[in-house]
DSSP file (Angstrom, degrees, kcal/mol; ACC not computed):
  #  RESIDUE AA STRUCTURE BP1 BP2  ACC     N-H-->O    O-->H-N    N-H-->O    O-->H-N    TCO  KAPPA ALPHA  PHI   PSI    X-CA   Y-CA   Z-CA
    1    1 A X              0   0    0      0, 0.0     2,-0.4     0, 0.0    10,-0.2   0.000 360.0 360.0 360.0 140.6    0.0    0.0    0.0
    2    2 A X  E     -A   10   0A   0      8,-3.2     8,-2.9     0, 0.0     2,-0.6  -0.943 360.0-146.7-120.1 137.0    1.3    3.4   -0.9
    3    3 A X  E     -A    9   0A   0     -2,-0.4     6,-0.2     6,-0.2     2,-0.0  -0.905  22.3-150.5-101.5 121.2    0.4    6.7    0.8
    4    4 A X    >   -     0   0    0      4,-3.0     3,-1.4    -2,-0.6    -1,-0.0  -0.222  30.7 -97.0 -85.9 178.8    0.4    9.6   -1.7
    5    5 A X  T 3  S+     0   0    0      1,-0.3    -1,-0.1     2,-0.1    -2,-0.0   0.791 123.9  56.1 -66.2 -28.3    1.1   13.3   -1.0
    6    6 A X  T 3  S-     0   0    0      2,-0.1    -1,-0.3     1,-0.0     3,-0.1   0.246 122.4-105.3 -87.8  14.0   -2.6   14.1   -0.6
    7    7 A X  S <  S+     0   0    0     -3,-1.4     2,-0.4     1,-0.2    -2,-0.1   0.833  75.1 141.5  66.5  35.0   -2.9   11.4    2.1
    8    8 A X        -     0   0    0     20,-0.0    -4,-3.0    21,-0.0     2,-0.4  -0.841  47.5-131.6-105.8 145.4   -4.7    8.9   -0.2
    9    9 A X  E     -AB   3  27A   0     18,-0.7    18,-2.6    -2,-0.4     2,-0.3  -0.827  26.8-176.9-101.7 133.8   -3.9    5.2    0.0
   10   10 A X  E     -AB   2  26A   0     -8,-2.9    -8,-3.2    -2,-0.4     2,-0.6  -0.938  28.5-134.0-126.8 148.2   -3.3    3.3   -3.2
   11   11 A X  E     - B   0  25A   0     14,-3.1    14,-1.7    -2,-0.3     3,-0.1  -0.917  44.0-117.2 -93.1 125.8   -2.6   -0.3   -4.0
   12   12 A X        -     0   0    0     -2,-0.6    13,-0.1    12,-0.2     2,-0.1  -0.145  32.2 -88.7 -66.0 159.8    0.4   -0.2   -6.4
   13   13 A X        -     0   0    0     11,-0.1     2,-0.3     8,-0.0    10,-0.2  -0.409  49.4-165.1 -64.8 140.5    0.2   -1.3  -10.0
   14   14 A X        -     0   0    0      8,-0.4     8,-3.6     9,-0.2     2,-0.5  -0.897  18.9-116.0-129.8 159.4    1.0   -5.0  -10.4
   15   15 A X  B     -C   21   0B   0     -2,-0.3     6,-0.2     6,-0.2     5,-0.1  -0.817  25.8-136.1 -99.0 131.8    1.8   -7.3  -13.3
   16   16 A X    >   -     0   0    0      4,-3.4     3,-1.8    -2,-0.5    -1,-0.0  -0.331  29.5-104.8 -76.9 164.3   -0.5  -10.1  -14.3
   17   17 A X  T 3  S+     0   0    0      1,-0.3    -1,-0.1     2,-0.1    -2,-0.0   0.807 121.3  58.0 -61.3 -27.3    0.8  -13.6  -15.2
   18   18 A X  T 3  S-     0   0    0      2,-0.1    -1,-0.3     1,-0.1     3,-0.1   0.517 122.7-104.3 -83.0  -1.1    0.2  -12.9  -18.9
   19   19 A X  S <  S+     0   0    0     -3,-1.8    -2,-0.1     1,-0.4     2,-0.1   0.242  81.1 122.5 104.2 -13.5    2.4   -9.8  -18.8
   20   20 A X        -     0   0    0     -5,-0.1    -4,-3.4     1,-0.1     2,-0.4  -0.368  58.6-117.9 -79.8 164.4   -0.2   -7.1  -18.8
   21   21 A X  B     -C   15   0B   0     -6,-0.2     2,-0.3    -3,-0.1    -6,-0.2  -0.835  10.7-140.5-109.9 141.0   -0.4   -4.5  -16.0
   22   22 A X        -     0   0    0     -8,-3.6    -8,-0.4    -2,-0.4     2,-0.1  -0.708  31.5-112.4 -88.1 147.3   -3.1   -3.7  -13.5
   23   23 A X        -     0   0    0     -2,-0.3     2,-0.3   -10,-0.2    -9,-0.2  -0.404  34.8 -96.9 -75.5 157.5   -3.8   -0.1  -12.7
   24   24 A X        -     0   0    0    -11,-0.1     2,-0.4    -2,-0.1   -12,-0.2  -0.572  44.5-144.0 -70.7 136.3   -3.0    1.3   -9.3
   25   25 A X  E     -B   11   0A   0    -14,-1.7   -14,-3.1    -2,-0.3     2,-0.4  -0.877   4.8-132.6-113.2 137.6   -6.3    1.4   -7.2
   26   26 A X  E     +B   10   0A   0     -2,-0.4     2,-0.3   -16,-0.2   -16,-0.2  -0.730  34.3 176.5 -84.8 130.9   -7.3    4.0   -4.7
   27   27 A X  E     -B    9   0A   0    -18,-2.6   -18,-0.7    -2,-0.4     2,-0.1  -0.854  32.1 -93.4-130.3 165.0   -8.6    2.4   -1.5
   28   28 A X    >   -     0   0    0     -2,-0.3     3,-1.6     1,-0.1     2,-0.2  -0.361  51.5 -91.0 -73.5 158.1   -9.8    3.6    1.9
   29   29 A X  T 3  S+     0   0    0      1,-0.2    -1,-0.1    -2,-0.1     3,-0.1  -0.506 115.3  28.8 -68.9 135.7   -7.5    3.9    4.8
   30   30 A X  T 3  S+     0   0    0      1,-0.3    -1,-0.2    -2,-0.2     2,-0.2   0.432  84.8 150.2  92.2   0.3   -7.3    0.7    6.8
   31   31 A X    <   -     0   0    0     -3,-1.6     2,-0.5     1,-0.0    -1,-0.3  -0.442  32.4-156.8 -68.2 136.0   -8.2   -1.5    3.8
   32   32 A X        -     0   0    0     -2,-0.2     5,-0.1    -3,-0.1    -1,-0.0  -0.970  21.0-120.8-114.0 122.1   -6.7   -5.0    3.9
   33   33 A X    >>  -     0   0    0     -2,-0.5     3,-1.1     1,-0.1     4,-0.9  -0.238  22.4-117.5 -59.6 150.6   -6.3   -6.7    0.5
   34   34 A X  T 34 S+     0   0    0      1,-0.3     3,-0.5     2,-0.2    -1,-0.1   0.837 113.6  58.7 -61.1 -33.9   -8.2  -10.0    0.1
   35   35 A X  T 34 S+     0   0    0      1,-0.2    -1,-0.3     3,-0.0    -2,-0.1   0.817 109.4  44.6 -64.6 -29.2   -4.9  -11.9   -0.4
   36   36 A X  T <4 S+     0   0    0     -3,-1.1    -1,-0.2     2,-0.1    -2,-0.2   0.570  89.6 103.7 -93.6  -9.8   -3.7  -10.7    3.0
   37   37 A X  S  < S-     0   0    0     -4,-0.9     2,-0.1    -3,-0.5    -4,-0.0  -0.477  82.1-105.9 -72.4 142.2   -7.0  -11.3    4.9
   38   38 A X        -     0   0    0     -2,-0.1    -1,-0.1     1,-0.1     2,-0.1  -0.437  38.5-111.2 -67.9 141.9   -7.0  -14.4    7.1
   39   39 A X        -     0   0    0     -2,-0.1     2,-0.3     1,-0.1    -1,-0.1  -0.413  32.2-105.2 -72.2 147.4   -9.1  -17.3    5.7
   40   40 A X        -     0   0    0     -2,-0.1     2,-0.4     1,-0.0    -1,-0.1  -0.540  37.7-170.6 -73.0 135.0  -12.3  -18.2    7.5
   41   41 A X        -     0   0    0     -2,-0.3    -3,-0.0    -3,-0.1     2,-0.0  -0.993  19.2-126.8-126.7 135.3  -12.1  -21.4    9.5
   42   42 A X     >  -     0   0    0     -2,-0.4     4,-2.2     1,-0.1     5,-0.2  -0.262  35.6 -99.7 -71.6 169.0  -15.0  -23.2   11.0
   43   43 A X  H  > S+     0   0    0      1,-0.2     4,-2.3     2,-0.2     5,-0.2   0.877 121.4  53.1 -59.4 -41.1  -14.9  -24.1   14.7
   44   44 A X  H  > S+     0   0    0      1,-0.2     4,-2.3     2,-0.2    -1,-0.2   0.902 108.8  49.5 -64.8 -41.1  -13.9  -27.7   14.1
   45   45 A X  H  > S+     0   0    0      2,-0.2     4,-2.4     1,-0.2    -1,-0.2   0.926 111.4  48.1 -64.4 -43.7  -10.9  -26.7   12.0
   46   46 A X  H  X S+     0   0    0     -4,-2.2     4,-2.2     1,-0.2    -2,-0.2   0.901 112.1  49.5 -66.3 -38.2   -9.6  -24.2   14.5
   47   47 A X  H  X S+     0   0    0     -4,-2.3     4,-2.5    -5,-0.2     5,-0.2   0.908 110.2  51.5 -63.5 -41.1  -10.0  -26.7   17.3
   48   48 A X  H  X S+     0   0    0     -4,-2.3     4,-2.3     1,-0.2    -2,-0.2   0.920 110.3  48.2 -62.7 -43.2   -8.1  -29.3   15.3
   49   49 A X  H  X S+     0   0    0     -4,-2.4     4,-2.0     1,-0.2    -1,-0.2   0.904 111.6  50.5 -64.6 -39.9   -5.2  -26.9   14.6
   50   50 A X  H  X S+     0   0    0     -4,-2.2     4,-2.2     1,-0.2     5,-0.2   0.925 112.1  46.1 -64.5 -43.4   -5.0  -25.9   18.2
   51   51 A X  H  X S+     0   0    0     -4,-2.5     4,-2.2     1,-0.2    -1,-0.2   0.878 112.2  50.8 -68.0 -35.8   -4.9  -29.5   19.5
   52   52 A X  H  X S+     0   0    0     -4,-2.3     4,-1.0    -5,-0.2    -1,-0.2   0.849 111.4  48.9 -70.9 -31.4   -2.3  -30.4   16.8
   53   53 A X  H  < S+     0   0    0     -4,-2.0    -2,-0.2    -5,-0.2    -1,-0.2   0.914 115.7  42.2 -70.6 -42.6   -0.1  -27.5   17.8
   54   54 A X  H  < S+     0   0    0     -4,-2.2    -2,-0.2     1,-0.2    -1,-0.2   0.851 115.7  47.3 -74.5 -34.2   -0.2  -28.2   21.5
   55   55 A X  H >< S-     0   0    0     -4,-2.2     3,-1.5     1,-0.2     2,-0.4   0.701  84.1-166.8 -86.0 -17.4    0.2  -31.9   21.3
   56   56 A X  T 3<  -     0   0    0     -4,-1.0    -1,-0.2     1,-0.2    -2,-0.1  -0.552  69.0 -12.3  72.2-125.2    3.1  -32.0   18.9
   57   57 A X  T 3  S+     0   0    0     -2,-0.4    -1,-0.2     2,-0.1    -2,-0.1   0.476 105.5 114.5 -90.5  -3.7    3.7  -35.5   17.6
   58   58 A X  S <  S-     0   0    0     -3,-1.5     2,-0.3     1,-0.1    -3,-0.1  -0.298  73.5-105.5 -70.5 155.5    1.4  -37.3   20.0
   59   59 A X        -     0   0    0      1,-0.0     2,-0.5    -4,-0.0    -1,-0.1  -0.609  28.4-138.7 -82.6 136.1   -1.8  -39.0   18.7
   60   60 A X        -     0   0    0     -2,-0.3     2,-0.3     0, 0.0    -8,-0.0  -0.828  16.9-161.8 -97.2 132.2   -5.1  -37.3   19.4
   61   61 A X        -     0   0    0     -2,-0.5     3,-0.1     4,-0.1     4,-0.0  -0.814  27.6 -98.0-109.0 151.3   -8.0  -39.4   20.5
   62   62 A X    >   -     0   0    0     -2,-0.3     3,-1.7     1,-0.1     2,-0.1  -0.230  56.0 -80.9 -61.3 158.2  -11.7  -38.5   20.4
   63   63 A X  T 3  S+     0   0    0      1,-0.3    -1,-0.1     3,-0.0     3,-0.1  -0.395 117.2  16.4 -63.9 133.8  -13.3  -37.3   23.6
   64   64 A X  T 3  S+     0   0    0      1,-0.2     2,-0.4    -3,-0.1    -1,-0.3   0.524 103.3 107.2  83.2   6.2  -14.2  -40.2   25.9
   65   65 A X    <   -     0   0    0     -3,-1.7     2,-0.3    -4,-0.0    -1,-0.2  -0.949  47.4-168.7-121.2 138.2  -12.1  -42.7   24.1
   66   66 A X    >>  -     0   0    0     -2,-0.4     4,-1.1    -3,-0.1     3,-0.6  -0.890  33.2-121.4-124.8 155.4   -8.9  -44.2   25.4
   67   67 A X  H 3> S+     0   0    0     -2,-0.3     4,-2.0     1,-0.2     5,-0.1   0.733 109.9  67.9 -66.1 -20.5   -6.2  -46.3   23.7
   68   68 A X  H 3> S+     0   0    0      1,-0.2     4,-2.0     2,-0.2    -1,-0.2   0.915  99.0  50.1 -63.1 -42.0   -6.8  -49.0   26.3
   69   69 A X  H <> S+     0   0    0     -3,-0.6     4,-2.5     1,-0.2    -1,-0.2   0.886 107.5  54.7 -62.1 -38.3  -10.2  -49.6   24.7
   70   70 A X  H  X S+     0   0    0     -4,-1.1     4,-2.4     1,-0.2    -1,-0.2   0.910 106.4  50.5 -62.6 -42.4   -8.5  -49.8   21.3
   71   71 A X  H  X S+     0   0    0     -4,-2.0     4,-2.2     2,-0.2    -1,-0.2   0.915 110.5  49.7 -62.0 -43.8   -6.2  -52.6   22.5
   72   72 A X  H  X S+     0   0    0     -4,-2.0     4,-2.2     1,-0.2    -2,-0.2   0.925 111.2  49.3 -61.8 -44.1   -9.1  -54.6   24.0
   73   73 A X  H  X S+     0   0    0     -4,-2.5     4,-2.4     1,-0.2    -2,-0.2   0.909 110.0  50.9 -62.4 -41.9  -11.0  -54.3   20.7
   74   74 A X  H  X S+     0   0    0     -4,-2.4     4,-2.2     1,-0.2    -1,-0.2   0.893 109.3  50.5 -63.9 -39.5   -8.0  -55.4   18.7
   75   75 A X  H  X S+     0   0    0     -4,-2.2     4,-2.4     2,-0.2    -1,-0.2   0.910 110.2  50.2 -64.3 -41.7   -7.5  -58.4   20.9
   76   76 A X  H  X S+     0   0    0     -4,-2.2     4,-2.6     1,-0.2    -2,-0.2   0.915 110.3  50.3 -61.9 -42.4  -11.2  -59.4   20.5
   77   77 A X  H  X S+     0   0    0     -4,-2.4     4,-2.5     1,-0.2    -2,-0.2   0.906 110.3  49.4 -63.1 -42.1  -10.9  -59.0   16.7
   78   78 A X  H  X S+     0   0    0     -4,-2.2     4,-2.3     2,-0.2    -1,-0.2   0.922 112.0  48.2 -63.4 -43.7   -7.8  -61.3   16.6
   79   79 A X  H  X S+     0   0    0     -4,-2.4     4,-2.4     1,-0.2    -2,-0.2   0.920 112.3  49.0 -62.9 -43.6   -9.5  -63.9   18.7
   80   80 A X  H  X S+     0   0    0     -4,-2.6     4,-2.6     2,-0.2    -2,-0.2   0.899 110.6  50.9 -63.6 -40.6  -12.6  -63.8   16.5
   81   81 A X  H  X S+     0   0    0     -4,-2.5     4,-2.6     2,-0.2    -1,-0.2   0.917 110.5  49.1 -62.3 -42.8  -10.5  -64.1   13.4
   82   82 A X  H  X S+     0   0    0     -4,-2.3     4,-2.3     2,-0.2    -2,-0.2   0.912 111.9  48.5 -63.2 -42.6   -8.7  -67.1   14.8
   83   83 A X  H  X S+     0   0    0     -4,-2.4     4,-2.0     2,-0.2    -2,-0.2   0.910 112.8  48.2 -63.5 -42.2  -12.0  -68.8   15.8
   84   84 A X  H  X S+     0   0    0     -4,-2.6     4,-2.2     1,-0.2    -2,-0.2   0.895 111.3  50.5 -66.0 -40.1  -13.5  -68.1   12.3
   85   85 A X  H  X S+     0   0    0     -4,-2.6     4,-2.2     1,-0.2    -1,-0.2   0.912 110.9  48.1 -65.2 -41.6  -10.4  -69.5   10.6
   86   86 A X  H  X S+     0   0    0     -4,-2.3     4,-1.6     1,-0.2    -1,-0.2   0.874 112.6  48.7 -68.3 -35.9  -10.4  -72.7   12.6
   87   87 A X  H  X S+     0   0    0     -4,-2.0     4,-1.5     2,-0.2    -1,-0.2   0.876 112.7  48.2 -71.3 -36.4  -14.1  -73.2   12.0
   88   88 A X  H  X S+     0   0    0     -4,-2.2     4,-0.9     2,-0.2    -2,-0.2   0.862 110.0  51.2 -71.8 -35.2  -13.7  -72.7    8.2
   89   89 A X  H  < S+     0   0    0     -4,-2.2     4,-0.3     1,-0.2    -1,-0.2   0.865 110.3  49.2 -71.3 -33.9  -10.7  -75.0    8.0
   90   90 A X  H >< S+     0   0    0     -4,-1.6     3,-0.7     1,-0.2    -1,-0.2   0.850 113.8  45.6 -71.9 -32.7  -12.6  -77.8    9.7
   91   91 A X  H >< S+     0   0    0     -4,-1.5     3,-1.3     1,-0.2    -1,-0.2   0.621  94.4  78.7 -84.2 -11.9  -15.6  -77.4    7.5
   92   92 A X  T 3< S+     0   0    0     -4,-0.9    -1,-0.2     1,-0.3    -2,-0.2   0.656  77.8  73.1 -71.5 -13.4  -13.4  -77.2    4.4
   93   93 A X  T <  S+     0   0    0     -3,-0.7    -1,-0.3    -4,-0.3     2,-0.2   0.753  82.0  85.3 -69.4 -23.5  -13.0  -81.0    4.4
   94   94 A X  S <  S-     0   0    0     -3,-1.3     2,-0.1    -4,-0.1    -3,-0.0  -0.563  91.7-109.7 -78.4 141.1  -16.6  -81.3    3.3
   95   95 A X        -     0   0    0     -2,-0.2     2,-0.3     1,-0.0    -1,-0.1  -0.465  35.7-156.9 -70.0 142.2  -17.2  -81.1   -0.5
   96   96 A X        -     0   0    0     -2,-0.1     2,-0.5    -4,-0.1    -1,-0.0  -0.877  12.2-129.0-120.7 154.5  -18.9  -78.0   -1.6
   97   97 A X        -     0   0    0     -2,-0.3     2,-0.5     2,-0.0    -2,-0.0  -0.885  19.7-136.3-103.4 126.3  -20.9  -77.2   -4.7
   98   98 A X        -     0   0    0     -2,-0.5     2,-0.6     2,-0.0    -2,-0.0  -0.706  19.4-162.7 -82.6 125.5  -19.9  -74.1   -6.7
   99   99 A X        -     0   0    0     -2,-0.5     3,-0.2     1,-0.2     7,-0.0  -0.940  16.2-177.7-113.6 117.8  -23.0  -72.2   -7.8
  100  100 A X  S    S+     0   0    0     -2,-0.6     2,-0.6     1,-0.3    -1,-0.2   0.908  82.6  37.4 -75.9 -43.7  -22.6  -69.7  -10.6
  101  101 A X    >   -     0   0    0      1,-0.1     3,-1.5     4,-0.1    -1,-0.3  -0.935  69.4-159.5-112.5 113.8  -26.2  -68.5  -10.4
  102  102 A X  T 3  S+     0   0    0     -2,-0.6    -1,-0.1     1,-0.3    -2,-0.0   0.736  93.3  53.8 -66.5 -19.9  -27.6  -68.3   -6.9
  103  103 A X  T 3  S+     0   0    0      2,-0.1    -1,-0.3     3,-0.0     2,-0.2   0.516  82.3 112.8 -89.8  -5.0  -31.2  -68.4   -8.2
  104  104 A X  S <  S-     0   0    0     -3,-1.5     2,-0.1     1,-0.1     7,-0.0  -0.465  75.6-113.0 -70.7 135.5  -30.5  -71.6  -10.2
  105  105 A X        -     0   0    0     -2,-0.2    -1,-0.1     1,-0.1    -4,-0.1  -0.399  18.1-149.1 -67.4 145.8  -32.5  -74.6   -9.0
  106  106 A X  S    S+     0   0    0      1,-0.1     2,-0.3    -2,-0.1    -1,-0.1   0.874  76.0  28.9 -85.1 -39.5  -30.3  -77.3   -7.5
  107  107 A X  S  > S-     0   0    0      1,-0.1     4,-1.8     0, 0.0     5,-0.1  -0.809  79.5-116.1-121.1 160.8  -32.4  -80.4   -8.4
  108  108 A X  H  > S+     0   0    0     -2,-0.3     4,-2.6     1,-0.2     5,-0.2   0.840 115.8  59.3 -62.2 -32.4  -34.8  -81.2  -11.2
  109  109 A X  H  > S+     0   0    0      1,-0.2     4,-2.6     2,-0.2    -1,-0.2   0.930 105.1  48.3 -62.0 -43.9  -37.6  -81.5   -8.6
  110  110 A X  H  > S+     0   0    0      1,-0.2     4,-2.3     2,-0.2    -1,-0.2   0.906 110.7  51.9 -61.3 -41.8  -37.0  -77.9   -7.5
  111  111 A X  H  X S+     0   0    0     -4,-1.8     4,-1.9     1,-0.2    -2,-0.2   0.933 111.8  45.2 -61.3 -47.0  -37.1  -76.8  -11.1
  112  112 A X  H  X S+     0   0    0     -4,-2.6     4,-2.3     1,-0.2    -1,-0.2   0.903 111.2  53.7 -64.6 -41.2  -40.4  -78.5  -11.8
  113  113 A X  H  X S+     0   0    0     -4,-2.6     4,-2.2     1,-0.2    -1,-0.2   0.894 107.6  51.0 -61.2 -39.9  -41.8  -77.2   -8.5
  114  114 A X  H  X S+     0   0    0     -4,-2.3     4,-2.1     1,-0.2    -1,-0.2   0.892 109.0  51.0 -64.8 -38.8  -40.9  -73.6   -9.5
  115  115 A X  H  X S+     0   0    0     -4,-1.9     4,-2.4     2,-0.2    -2,-0.2   0.904 108.2  52.4 -64.3 -40.2  -42.6  -74.1  -12.9
  116  116 A X  H  X S+     0   0    0     -4,-2.3     4,-2.3     1,-0.2    -2,-0.2   0.936 110.8  46.5 -61.7 -46.4  -45.8  -75.3  -11.2
  117  117 A X  H  X S+     0   0    0     -4,-2.2     4,-1.9     1,-0.2    -1,-0.2   0.874 110.7  53.9 -65.1 -35.6  -45.9  -72.3   -8.9
  118  118 A X  H  X S+     0   0    0     -4,-2.1     4,-1.6     1,-0.2    -1,-0.2   0.926 110.9  44.8 -62.8 -45.0  -45.3  -70.0  -11.9
  119  119 A X  H  X S+     0   0    0     -4,-2.4     4,-2.0     1,-0.2    -2,-0.2   0.858 109.6  56.0 -69.4 -34.2  -48.2  -71.5  -13.8
  120  120 A X  H  X S+     0   0    0     -4,-2.3     4,-2.0     1,-0.2    -1,-0.2   0.881 105.9  51.6 -64.4 -36.5  -50.4  -71.3  -10.7
  121  121 A X  H  X S+     0   0    0     -4,-1.9     4,-2.1     2,-0.2    -1,-0.2   0.887 107.2  53.2 -65.3 -38.0  -49.7  -67.6  -10.5
  122  122 A X  H  X S+     0   0    0     -4,-1.6     4,-2.2     1,-0.2    -2,-0.2   0.897 107.8  50.7 -63.6 -39.4  -50.7  -67.2  -14.1
  123  123 A X  H  X S+     0   0    0     -4,-2.0     4,-2.5     2,-0.2    -1,-0.2   0.907 108.6  52.0 -64.7 -41.3  -54.0  -69.0  -13.4
  124  124 A X  H  X S+     0   0    0     -4,-2.0     4,-2.3     2,-0.2    -1,-0.2   0.899 109.3  50.0 -61.3 -40.1  -54.7  -66.6  -10.5
  125  125 A X  H  X S+     0   0    0     -4,-2.1     4,-2.2     2,-0.2    -2,-0.2   0.904 110.0  50.7 -64.4 -41.1  -54.0  -63.6  -12.8
  126  126 A X  H  X S+     0   0    0     -4,-2.2     4,-2.5     2,-0.2    -2,-0.2   0.922 109.5  50.7 -62.4 -44.0  -56.4  -65.0  -15.3
  127  127 A X  H  X S+     0   0    0     -4,-2.5     4,-2.4     1,-0.2    -2,-0.2   0.915 110.4  49.2 -60.6 -43.5  -59.1  -65.5  -12.7
  128  128 A X  H  X S+     0   0    0     -4,-2.3     4,-2.1     1,-0.2    -1,-0.2   0.899 110.8  50.6 -62.4 -40.4  -58.7  -61.9  -11.5
  129  129 A X  H  X S+     0   0    0     -4,-2.2     4,-2.0     2,-0.2    -2,-0.2   0.906 109.8  49.9 -64.0 -42.5  -59.0  -60.7  -15.1
  130  130 A X  H  X S+     0   0    0     -4,-2.5     4,-2.7     1,-0.2     5,-0.2   0.912 109.1  52.3 -61.8 -42.8  -62.2  -62.7  -15.6
  131  131 A X  H  X S+     0   0    0     -4,-2.4     4,-2.6     1,-0.2     6,-0.3   0.905 108.4  50.9 -60.5 -41.9  -63.7  -61.3  -12.4
  132  132 A X  H  X>S+     0   0    0     -4,-2.1     6,-1.7     2,-0.2     5,-1.1   0.904 112.0  46.8 -63.0 -41.2  -62.9  -57.7  -13.6
  133  133 A X  H  <5S+     0   0    0     -4,-2.0     3,-0.3     1,-0.2    -2,-0.2   0.927 114.9  45.8 -66.6 -44.3  -64.6  -58.4  -16.9
  134  134 A X  H  <5S+     0   0    0     -4,-2.7    -2,-0.2     1,-0.2    -1,-0.2   0.861 112.5  50.2 -68.5 -36.0  -67.7  -60.0  -15.3
  135  135 A X  H  <5S-     0   0    0     -4,-2.6    -1,-0.2    -5,-0.2    -2,-0.2   0.686 113.7-116.2 -78.3 -15.9  -68.0  -57.3  -12.6
  136  136 A X  T  <5S+     0   0    0     -4,-1.1     3,-0.2    -3,-0.3    -3,-0.2   0.428  84.2 117.1  97.9   0.1  -67.9  -54.5  -15.3
  137  137 A X  S   <S+     0   0    0     -5,-1.1     2,-0.7     1,-0.3    -4,-0.2   0.867  82.8  41.8 -65.6 -34.4  -64.6  -52.9  -14.1
  138  138 A X        +     0   0    0     -6,-1.7     3,-0.3     1,-0.2    -1,-0.3  -0.884  69.3 168.1-116.1  98.9  -63.0  -53.8  -17.4
  139  139 A X  S    S+     0   0    0     -2,-0.7     2,-0.6     1,-0.3    -1,-0.2   0.898  73.5  32.2 -81.5 -41.4  -65.6  -53.1  -20.1
  140  140 A X  S    S-     0   0    0      0, 0.0    -1,-0.3     0, 0.0     2,-0.0  -0.785  78.8-161.5-119.8  86.8  -63.4  -53.4  -23.2
  141  141 A X        -     0   0    0     -2,-0.6     2,-0.0    -3,-0.3    -3,-0.0  -0.368  22.8-115.0 -67.3 146.5  -60.6  -56.0  -22.6
  142  142 A X     >  -     0   0    0      1,-0.1     4,-1.9    -2,-0.0     5,-0.2  -0.263  25.9-103.9 -77.6 168.3  -57.6  -55.8  -25.0
  143  143 A X  H  > S+     0   0    0      1,-0.2     4,-2.1     2,-0.2     5,-0.2   0.898 120.4  50.4 -61.1 -43.6  -56.7  -58.5  -27.5
  144  144 A X  H  > S+     0   0    0      1,-0.2     4,-1.8     2,-0.2    -1,-0.2   0.826 108.2  54.2 -68.1 -29.4  -53.8  -59.8  -25.4
  145  145 A X  H  > S+     0   0    0      2,-0.2     4,-1.9     1,-0.2    -1,-0.2   0.900 108.6  48.1 -68.9 -39.9  -56.0  -60.0  -22.3
  146  146 A X  H  X S+     0   0    0     -4,-1.9     4,-2.0     1,-0.2    -2,-0.2   0.883 110.7  51.8 -66.9 -37.6  -58.5  -62.2  -24.2
  147  147 A X  H  X S+     0   0    0     -4,-2.1     4,-1.2     1,-0.2    -1,-0.2   0.891 107.2  53.3 -63.1 -39.4  -55.7  -64.4  -25.4
  148  148 A X  H  < S+     0   0    0     -4,-1.8     3,-0.4     1,-0.2    -2,-0.2   0.907 109.0  48.6 -63.5 -42.2  -54.5  -64.8  -21.9
  149  149 A X  H >< S+     0   0    0     -4,-1.9     3,-1.4     1,-0.2     4,-0.2   0.891 108.6  54.1 -64.8 -39.5  -58.0  -66.0  -20.8
  150  150 A X  H 3< S+     0   0    0     -4,-2.0     3,-0.5     1,-0.3     4,-0.3   0.739 101.1  60.6 -69.3 -21.2  -58.2  -68.4  -23.7
  151  151 A X  T 3X S+     0   0    0     -4,-1.2     4,-2.1    -3,-0.4    -1,-0.3   0.392  74.6  98.8 -86.1   4.6  -54.9  -70.0  -22.7
  152  152 A X  H <> S+     0   0    0     -3,-1.4     4,-2.4     1,-0.2    -1,-0.2   0.906  80.8  50.3 -59.5 -44.3  -56.2  -71.1  -19.2
  153  153 A X  H  > S+     0   0    0     -3,-0.5     4,-2.3    -4,-0.2    -1,-0.2   0.910 109.6  50.9 -62.6 -42.2  -56.9  -74.7  -20.3
  154  154 A X  H  > S+     0   0    0     -4,-0.3     4,-2.1     1,-0.2    -1,-0.2   0.906 110.6  49.1 -61.8 -41.2  -53.4  -75.1  -21.8
  155  155 A X  H  X S+     0   0    0     -4,-2.1     4,-2.3     2,-0.2    -1,-0.2   0.903 109.8  51.3 -66.1 -40.8  -51.8  -73.8  -18.6
  156  156 A X  H  X S+     0   0    0     -4,-2.4     4,-2.2     1,-0.2    -1,-0.2   0.905 110.1  49.7 -63.2 -40.6  -53.9  -76.2  -16.4
  157  157 A X  H  X S+     0   0    0     -4,-2.3     4,-2.3     1,-0.2    -1,-0.2   0.899 109.7  51.6 -63.6 -40.3  -52.9  -79.2  -18.6
  158  158 A X  H  X S+     0   0    0     -4,-2.1     4,-2.2     1,-0.2    -2,-0.2   0.899 108.6  50.9 -63.4 -41.1  -49.2  -78.1  -18.3
  159  159 A X  H  X S+     0   0    0     -4,-2.3     4,-2.4     1,-0.2    -2,-0.2   0.920 109.7  50.5 -62.1 -43.9  -49.6  -78.0  -14.5
  160  160 A X  H  X S+     0   0    0     -4,-2.2     4,-2.1     1,-0.2    -2,-0.2   0.912 110.5  48.7 -62.5 -42.5  -51.1  -81.5  -14.4
  161  161 A X  H  X S+     0   0    0     -4,-2.3     4,-2.0     1,-0.2    -1,-0.2   0.893 111.9  49.3 -66.4 -37.6  -48.3  -82.9  -16.6
  162  162 A X  H  X S+     0   0    0     -4,-2.2     4,-2.2     2,-0.2    -1,-0.2   0.888 109.3  51.7 -67.0 -37.9  -45.7  -81.3  -14.3
  163  163 A X  H  X S+     0   0    0     -4,-2.4     4,-2.3     2,-0.2    -2,-0.2   0.889 108.2  52.2 -66.7 -37.5  -47.3  -82.7  -11.2
  164  164 A X  H  X S+     0   0    0     -4,-2.1     4,-1.7     2,-0.2    -1,-0.2   0.913 108.6  50.7 -62.5 -41.5  -47.3  -86.1  -12.7
  165  165 A X  H  X S+     0   0    0     -4,-2.0     4,-1.2     1,-0.2    -2,-0.2   0.908 109.6  51.1 -61.7 -41.5  -43.6  -85.7  -13.4
  166  166 A X  H  < S+     0   0    0     -4,-2.2     3,-0.4     1,-0.2    -2,-0.2   0.912 108.5  51.0 -61.3 -43.4  -43.1  -84.7   -9.8
  167  167 A X  H  < S+     0   0    0     -4,-2.3    -1,-0.2     1,-0.2    -2,-0.2   0.820 107.1  54.3 -66.0 -31.1  -44.9  -87.8   -8.5
  168  168 A X  H  <        0   0    0     -4,-1.7    -1,-0.2     1,-0.2    -2,-0.2   0.773 360.0 360.0 -73.5 -25.8  -42.8  -90.1  -10.7
  169  169 A X     <        0   0    0     -4,-1.2    -1,-0.2    -3,-0.4    -2,-0.2   0.493 360.0 360.0 -74.7 360.0  -39.6  -88.7   -9.2
């Protein structure tokens, strides 16, 4: 800051990084340039800086927490890991089945049973659709809805054949 002969305060002209010059600016007395103003810090930041300055290289722990508790927790974790490792190694002697798809049925019986339940749900949907048409909630059913209703007998036959397969197994 420069004080002129008329007692006016100026910020001197400065050069920009691209080589051009900024003009000297007239400012009020007591003005602090933004670059020189201290940065705002929230309460947590200022507390952290104060504790790090006072403690030096020592480790800071949260309020109400002690390193003794940490040691106890670490011992518990180590014991639990050892127990888990020993239980997994003893069970590793049993053969395991690798499953690529967790939703895949394991046996043919399960597969057939799933198909039966799938077809039973379709029949329930068809019944609900018929009820809507008969009660008048659905006055003009679409073509695909009528086709669905007409397939009810085929679905029932499919369920019967699947149940026969299940009984043979």
